[in-house]
C-alpha positions in Angstrom: -0.1 -0.1 -0.1 2.7 2.3 0.4 4.7 1.9 -2.4 1.5 2.5 -3.8 0.7 5.6 -2.4 4.4 6.6 -3.2 3.7 6.1 -7.0 0.9 8.4 -6.9 2.4 10.9 -4.8 5.2 10.9 -7.7 2.7 11.1 -10.6 1.1 13.9 -9.6 4.2 15.6 -8.6 5.1 15.0 -12.3 2.1 16.1 -13.9 1.7 19.2 -11.9 5.7 20.1 -13.2 4.7 19.9 -16.6 1.7 22.1 -16.1 3.0 24.9 -14.0 5.7 24.8 -16.8 3.1 25.4 -19.5 0.4 27.3 -17.8 2.4 28.7 -14.8 0.9 28.6 -11.0 -1.9 30.9 -11.8 -2.9 29.0 -14.6 -3.2 25.8 -13.6 -5.9 24.3 -12.0 -6.3 21.2 -9.7 -9.0 19.6 -12.1 -6.4 20.2 -15.0 -3.9 18.2 -12.5 -6.4 15.7 -11.3 -7.0 15.0 -15.6 -3.2 14.7 -16.1 -1.9 12.2 -13.2 -5.5 10.2 -13.4 -6.1 10.9 -9.8 -8.6 12.5 -8.1 -8.8 15.8 -6.8 -8.8 14.3 -3.2 -5.9 12.2 -3.8 -3.6 15.8 -4.5 -5.3 17.0 -1.4 -4.3 14.2 0.9 -0.7 13.8 -1.1 0.2 17.7 -0.7 -2.7 19.4 1.2 -2.9 22.7 -1.0 -1.7 23.8 -4.0 0.6 26.3 -2.8 2.2 23.3 -1.1 2.3 21.0 -4.2 3.8 24.4 -6.2 6.2 24.2 -3.4 7.3 21.0 -3.8 7.9 20.9 -7.1 10.2 23.4 -7.0 11.8 21.5 -4.4 12.3 18.3 -6.5 13.1 20.3 -10.3 16.2 22.7 -8.1 17.6 19.4 -6.2 17.6 18.0 -10.3 18.9 21.8 -11.6 21.2 21.8 -9.1 23.3 18.0 -9.8 22.7 19.7 -14.0 25.0 23.0 -12.8 27.6 21.1 -10.5 28.4 19.0 -14.0 28.4 22.1 -16.6 30.3 24.2 -14.1 33.3 23.8 -12.7 33.4 26.2 -9.3 37.3 25.9 -10.3 37.6 27.4 -13.4 38.5 31.0 -14.3 35.6 33.7 -13.5 35.1 34.1 -17.6 34.5 30.3 -17.9 32.1 29.5 -15.1 30.2 32.1 -16.9 30.4 30.6 -20.4 29.3 27.2 -18.3 26.6 29.1 -17.0 25.0 30.6 -20.1 26.0 26.8 -21.4 23.7 25.5 -18.3 20.6 27.6 -18.8 21.0 27.5 -22.3 20.5 23.7 -23.1 17.9 23.9 -19.9 15.9 26.3 -22.2 15.9 24.1 -25.1 15.1 20.7 -22.5 11.8 18.9 -23.3 11.8 17.3 -19.3 12.3 17.8 -15.9 15.1 20.6 -16.6 13.2 22.3 -18.8 9.9 22.4 -16.8 12.7 24.7 -14.0 13.3 26.7 -16.6 9.7 27.7 -17.5 8.2 27.9 -14.2 11.2 30.2 -13.0 10.1 32.8 -16.0 6.5 32.6 -15.1 7.0 32.9 -11.6 9.1 36.2 -12.2 6.6 38.0 -14.7 3.7 36.8 -13.0 4.5 36.0 -8.8 2.6 33.2 -6.7 1.4 33.3 -3.4 4.8 31.9 -2.4 7.4 33.8 -3.5 8.6 34.8 -0.8 9.1 31.7 0.0 10.8 30.8 -3.8 12.9 33.7 -3.0 14.4 32.7 0.3 14.9 29.2 -0.1 16.1 28.5 -4.2 16.4 32.3 -5.9 18.8 34.0 -3.6 21.6 32.3 -3.1 22.0 31.6 -7.0 21.6 34.9 -7.5 24.7 35.6 -4.7 26.5 33.5 -6.4 25.8 35.7 -10.0 27.0 38.7 -8.2 29.8 37.3 -7.1 30.6 36.2 -10.5 30.2 39.7 -12.3 32.1 41.1 -9.5 35.3 39.3 -9.9 35.1 39.1 -14.4 34.6 43.0 -14.0 37.2 43.6 -10.8 35.9 45.8 -9.0 32.7 46.4 -6.7 29.4 47.7 -8.5 26.4 49.6 -6.6 23.4 47.7 -5.7 21.6 49.2 -8.9 24.4 48.5 -11.0 25.3 45.0 -10.6 21.6 44.4 -10.7 21.1 45.5 -14.3 24.4 43.8 -15.4 22.6 41.0 -14.0 19.3 41.6 -15.7 21.4 42.3 -19.2 23.3 39.0 -18.9 20.0 36.7 -18.2 17.3 38.4 -19.9 18.0 36.5 -23.2 18.7 33.2 -21.8 15.5 33.4 -20.2 13.4 34.5 -23.1 14.9 31.8 -25.6 11.7 30.1 -25.9 9.4 33.5 -27.0 12.3 34.3 -29.2 12.4 31.3 -31.6 8.8 30.8 -31.1 8.7 34.6 -33.2 11.5 33.5 -35.3 8.9 30.5 -36.3 6.3 32.9 -37.3 8.6 35.1 -39.4 7.7 35.9 -42.7 11.0 35.5 -44.5 11.3 31.9 -44.4 15.5 32.2 -45.4 16.0 34.3 -42.0 13.7 31.6 -39.9 15.7 28.7 -40.9 19.5 30.6 -40.3 17.9 31.4 -37.0 16.7 28.0 -36.3 20.1 26.6 -37.6 21.9 28.5 -34.7 18.6 27.2 -32.1 19.8 24.1 -32.4 23.4 24.3 -32.2 23.1 24.4 -28.4 26.9 25.4 -28.6 27.2 28.1 -31.3 24.2 30.1 -29.6 25.5 29.8 -26.1 29.1 31.5 -27.2 27.2 33.6 -29.2 25.4 35.1 -25.7 28.3 34.3 -23.4 30.4 36.3 -26.3 27.8 39.4 -25.9 28.1 39.2 -22.0 31.6 39.3 -22.2 32.1 42.2 -24.4 29.5 43.9 -21.7 31.3 43.0 -19.1 35.2 44.4 -20.1 33.6 47.5 -21.3 31.9 48.2 -18.2 35.5 47.0 -15.6 36.9 50.0 -17.5 34.6 52.1 -16.2 
């Protein structure tokens, strides 16, 4: 009985992760999760108590998976520039992934554009540490400290294209210029090339800021 219960709980968790990735917190309903996981709503409430708690558990699950992935892409002993390169590759790769890695990228983007009621808890538990790591990396590359508003804007300029890759490629696919679309999609399919383009622009910007 316990094994069956754990199987049901996992099925609900994975179904919820996929739905939150596609529709966000606000666009996902209990009924959608019930249909996707093939369980009744009572089972969702039994295992997770509330939609908010299920959303938090999805974040916990996906972040644990993502943290292992993060360590594979980024060598913390490497130079600051190489760590940034690894970070960009990690984000680009995750954005293109159709499974668990991609779910977190999509959920995170939707959370930032329309925060859920549990955003403060997510910020404290899952976002603050990574942001501090990223800010420290920027300072190391620039070679001197930056005031909080400046470093936040620099981080935004680097991070923004990584967050919005999926939307950008969707726009490309609807372009009336077929040749242009095919060229862009060619770059999109090449993770290494796309990562290097974004990384090169980031490094050029950081080099300019380091002179200020």
